[in-house]
N, C-alpha and C positions, 0 to 999 in steps of 0.2 A: 512273087507273093511272100518272099521271105522277110524282108525288112519292112516293118510296119511303122509308119509315121504316127506317133501317138496323138498328134494334134488333129489328124483327119479321121481317126477311127475310134469307136468305142471298144475298149480292149478288156477281154476277160483273161485273167492269168490263172492257169491251172497248174498245180504241182502234183506230179505222180512219181511213185518210186520206179515204175516200169511202164513203158508205153502200152503194154497189153492190158493194163488196168482200165483203159478207156473203152475196151471192147467187151462185148458180151462173151463170157467164157463158155456158154452153152452152144454158141453158134460154131458149127464145124467148118465154115467157109474160111478161105485164106483171109488174113488181116484186111486186105484191100476191099474185100466184099462183106466183111462182118458188120453186124449191127453194133451200134454203140452200146456200151453198158447202160442199162436203164437209169441208174443213179447219175451217171455222167450226162446222159441225154437230158434228164430232168433238170439238172443243174444248169446246163447250157441254155435250154429252152426258157427256164424261169428267168435267167439273167437277161436274155434277149427280149423277153416279154416286157421287162421293166424299162428297157431303153426306148425312149420316145424320140420322135424325129426320124430323119432319114439318113443320118450319118452311117457310113459303112461299119460293119462289125469286124472284129479281129479276135482270134483265139490264139493265145500264146501258151504253149504247153511246155513246162519245165520238167525234165526227166532227171531224177536223182541218180539212178544206177545206169551207167553206160553213157557213152557219147551219143550225141544226136547226129546220126549219119545222114547225109543228103538223101539217100534212098528211103530212109525212114520218114523224113520230112515230106517227101513227095507222096509216099504211101499214105501218110496221115491226112494230107490235104485231099487226096483223091477219095479216101474212105469217108471223111466227114462230108465232103461235097456230095458224094453219091448217096450217103445215108439221108441227108436232109432233102435232097431232090426226090428221093423215093417217098419220103414222108409227104412232101408237097403233092406228088402225083396221087398218093393214096387219099389225101385229104380232099383233093379236087374230085376224085371219084366219089367220095362220100357226099360232097356237095351236089354233084350231078344226080346221085341216087336220091337224095332228099328232094330235089326239085322234081324228079320223075314221080316220086311218091306223092308230092304235092299236086302235080297235074292230074294224076289218076284220082286222088282224093277229091279234088275240085270237081272233076267230071262226075264222080259218083254222088257227091254232095248236091250238085246242081240238078241231076236227074231225080234224086230223092226229094229235093225241095219242090221241084215241079210236080212230082207225083203227090206229095203231101198237100200242095195247094189245090190240085185238081180234086183229090179225095175230100178235102175240106169244103170246097165249093159244092161238091156232090152231096156231102152230108148236110150242108145247110139247106139245100133244095129239098132233099128227102125228109129231113127231120125238122123243118123250119118251125113247126108248132110245138116241138118237144122242148122241155125245159133244159135238158142236157145238151142240146144241139150246139149252142154257143161254146160250151166247154169242149166238146169234141173238135169243133172247128179250130179253136185257138190252140188246143193241144197239138193238132196236126201241123199247124203253121209253126209253132215253136219247135217241134221235132224236126221240121224241115230246115229251119235255120241252124239248129244244133248240129246237123249233118255237115254244115260248112265250117264248123269250129276248127277242125284239124287243118284243112287247107289254109285257112286264114292264119292260123298259128305258124304254119310253115313259111308262108310268103311274107308275113309281117315280122316274125321274130326269130325263128329257128335258123335261118340261113346265114345271117350276118356274123355270128360268132365263128362259124366254120370258115367263112370268107376271111376273117381276121387271122385264123390259123393258117390258111393258105399263104397269106402275105408274110406271116412270120417265118414259115418254112422257106418261102422264096428268098427272104433276107438271109436266113441261115444257110441256104444252099450256095450263097455267094460269099460266105464268110472267109476272111483272109486268115489262113492257118499257118503258124510257124512253130517249129520244134526247137527248143533250146536246151542245152545242158544246164543242170543246176550249178549255180556259181557259189563258191564258198564265200562267207562273209568278208566284205572288204575287197573282193576281187570284181573285176568287170568282165563281161563277155567279150572275147576278142573279135 
């Protein structure tokens, strides 16, 4: 995963003074298990969101202070991979939870619609000669259909942005990460 062929990957170049800048300083876990810094994560995610197509992604991190040791490169690859795979899992759980709420809401909405239609029919039979009977009947029918609003919103619109997020994190979970020392002007990386 070290050498990235620029023609096959979409590459994000990040320049940091020290490797620890990429990680959340409030997280007490070892670097390998730390969360990414929120600003670094937002920058990487926003960049990846703009990349269309299915070309693989690559992250090249240039470190100003200190040499890029092989163990640091391996640790960075593992940390970035683990972080985005955890985000993918969390987003999948959020999508599953949304569908669960949608199914429960749909069941409640259908029961309420059935009850509203039954009461509407009963009101029509009982008050068929009253002037307000039609108003009561139609109000109950409308109320029953309104009870289906939320499940329809979930199943028609709410799920697909979350699914797009899952795909984005899947893609970022397999990003090719390399760690490079900062090179002085006019010099090349050996």
